[in-house]
Steps between C-alpha positions, in 0.01 A plus 500: 500500500296521821767699686532762224122524466459537880767771509333686211160474668644622834665799331177584312289464821716742707274744679173333407200570722236301310564246223245372252592177317291454189511152347416491133435214262268262323449171683393337171833567326756276672784704649311829465330404827827547693417846637183369654669188639776705667238720666323199644831381650572833673149587616481487881883485532571871468450793740176701505674782313492271191179463302474212253267536201425247227472703181448199271462588134355846569734673747366837380181423697700541824661841438229681704531251788878536497464879502272487808766298685750785450807277465855630503608202281321279246653171384344346191571131443448352155653275234739701281699415189848639555709214358585339835486137600151371589430599857761777510375815673597858424390836638394714205442875521161614371677683213629163376179303533384546137796296370431194717123469538281221382176621349261277696349795684218730400703818544877491437694457823717807447182710489368341819834560676506860381144561620578346841807723533297806390213415739717423804838666450638169629832348399379238245693212351430175315644176632507317170549124480605329179232242407552176311146400397225750416273258317126529559395219730863414565639393835749708696846375409722332761756782481231755579354293786844494664552870432161593654609340831842669499372844394217500759753411772737770374228768503397407856865509616565838337192659655576357844862619485397853403229500771758420770723797410 
């Protein structure tokens, strides 16, 4: 899984000049915190051309900030229900976001993604990760804990490989 994901990320990142990674999720709803946890793992381990933003449960509040950064690419990271195994990651085009989103956010994620794309003109994609437990007050499941480590490492590798080209 990691190799395919890394290759997909590298292909998507071709020609990037500035990347914004927006982690999304609700830390009170078990696995929905995964976007925030992945961000914390990659912060400080990526080049200066990568900006890491914790969008939490209101990623729409960061659209203006993202616009000011003038990114060429925006990677959204969030839990997504696409029928995969818990912890499985998939790159999802913004046109396909409505069919996989979890409604724990104030504004639907597909709208946020569309507004970011409109504001920045950046290549925008969702890195969706299949959750197992979305219960309020629930712990992050073991599968997701393992996936967070692997996906963070994969993102760092993909960025570094593209940077060296």
